[in-house]
C-alpha positions as MATLAB code, in Angstrom:
seq = 'QVQLVESGGGLVQPGGSLRLSCAASGSLFGSYDVGWYRQAPGKQRDMVAVIASNGNTVYANSVKGRFTISRDNAKNSVYLQMNSLNAEDTAVYYCMWKGVWGQGTQVTVSS';
ca = [
     -70.525  -38.015   79.916;
     -71.084  -36.999   76.309;
     -69.931  -39.387   73.614;
     -70.431  -39.262   69.870;
     -70.028  -42.153   67.463;
     -69.972  -41.581   63.714;
     -70.580  -44.236   61.082;
     -71.321  -44.565   57.391;
     -68.056  -43.483   55.831;
     -66.276  -45.398   53.120;
     -64.986  -45.399   49.575;
     -67.323  -44.095   46.894;
     -66.928  -43.214   43.244;
     -67.290  -39.640   42.021;
     -70.948  -38.808   41.627;
     -71.955  -41.318   44.277;
     -73.717  -40.915   47.583;
     -73.127  -41.736   51.228;
     -75.141  -41.229   54.382;
     -73.276  -40.527   57.583;
     -74.782  -41.091   60.998;
     -73.765  -39.823   64.405;
     -75.228  -41.191   67.608;
     -74.875  -39.177   70.790;
     -75.029  -40.261   74.396;
     -76.114  -37.613   76.842;
     -79.164  -35.693   77.832;
     -81.083  -32.913   76.134;
     -79.794  -33.758   72.664;
     -82.619  -31.848   71.021;
     -81.871  -28.669   72.946;
     -78.528  -28.027   71.275;
     -77.179  -27.365   67.832;
     -75.277  -30.250   66.288;
     -73.025  -30.214   63.274;
     -70.830  -32.019   60.825;
     -67.280  -30.924   60.118;
     -64.539  -32.326   57.945;
     -60.782  -32.281   57.772;
     -58.782  -33.172   54.701;
     -55.091  -34.113   54.983;
     -52.971  -31.066   55.667;
     -55.976  -28.775   56.024;
     -57.919  -27.287   58.898;
     -61.189  -28.684   60.130;
     -64.070  -26.874   58.475;
     -67.789  -26.699   59.061;
     -69.868  -28.697   56.609;
     -73.378  -28.323   57.998;
     -75.055  -27.430   61.265;
     -78.625  -28.011   62.354;
     -80.005  -25.930   65.165;
     -82.305  -27.089   67.930;
     -85.197  -25.451   66.059;
     -84.321  -27.292   62.844;
     -82.713  -24.389   61.024;
     -79.743  -25.422   58.923;
     -76.522  -23.848   57.703;
     -74.285  -25.282   54.991;
     -70.832  -24.574   53.679;
     -71.047  -23.081   50.205;
     -69.114  -26.006   48.786;
     -71.824  -28.513   49.762;
     -75.025  -26.525   49.285;
     -77.480  -28.384   47.111;
     -75.576  -31.663   47.475;
     -75.576  -32.403   51.214;
     -78.497  -32.510   53.621;
     -78.231  -32.522   57.397;
     -81.055  -33.873   59.517;
     -81.613  -34.942   63.085;
     -83.776  -37.396   64.991;
     -83.982  -36.178   68.568;
     -85.803  -39.319   69.686;
     -82.738  -41.316   68.644;
     -80.153  -38.733   69.746;
     -78.830  -38.840   66.216;
     -77.771  -36.554   63.409;
     -77.325  -37.525   59.792;
     -75.560  -36.187   56.726;
     -76.839  -37.275   53.334;
     -74.128  -36.613   50.783;
     -74.915  -36.717   47.072;
     -72.918  -35.930   43.939;
     -69.682  -36.538   45.780;
     -66.410  -35.456   44.260;
     -62.747  -35.834   45.123;
     -62.743  -32.551   47.052;
     -65.164  -34.111   49.531;
     -62.516  -36.626   50.622;
     -61.860  -36.050   54.315;
     -62.442  -37.336   57.798;
     -65.924  -36.285   58.840;
     -66.679  -35.442   62.453;
     -69.851  -34.608   64.291;
     -69.815  -32.154   67.151;
     -72.353  -31.578   69.911;
     -71.998  -29.660   73.155;
     -68.392  -28.955   72.273;
     -67.557  -32.657   72.106;
     -66.163  -34.307   68.974;
     -66.666  -37.809   67.724;
     -63.787  -39.966   66.549;
     -64.493  -39.274   62.892;
     -65.327  -41.389   59.877;
     -63.276  -41.453   56.686;
     -64.907  -40.561   53.394;
     -62.878  -41.202   50.275;
     -64.148  -40.258   46.840;
     -62.135  -41.922   44.135;
     -62.543  -43.909   40.955;
];
């Protein structure tokens, strides 16, 4: 059974940084794409960044140059380094792998 557990969210001031982590249980983690998504209140869930099994990455335009997705297949984990955060980045962040979603972690950017 696939399970995903996100961590690393919190309250940060504008311009600050956070690093999100997502640990997956299940086999063949490295053989699948894995991604981060976010959902702000009253809005749809949108893709933030995806990293393919071959290491290729895709980013939403709004986070390019500020966020970096990475993965450690030996640890069945994916990470999202978020820099230069602003209020528009406030959302619940989810990781998704094999069509399964984690429970989400709240990121709030506020002074």
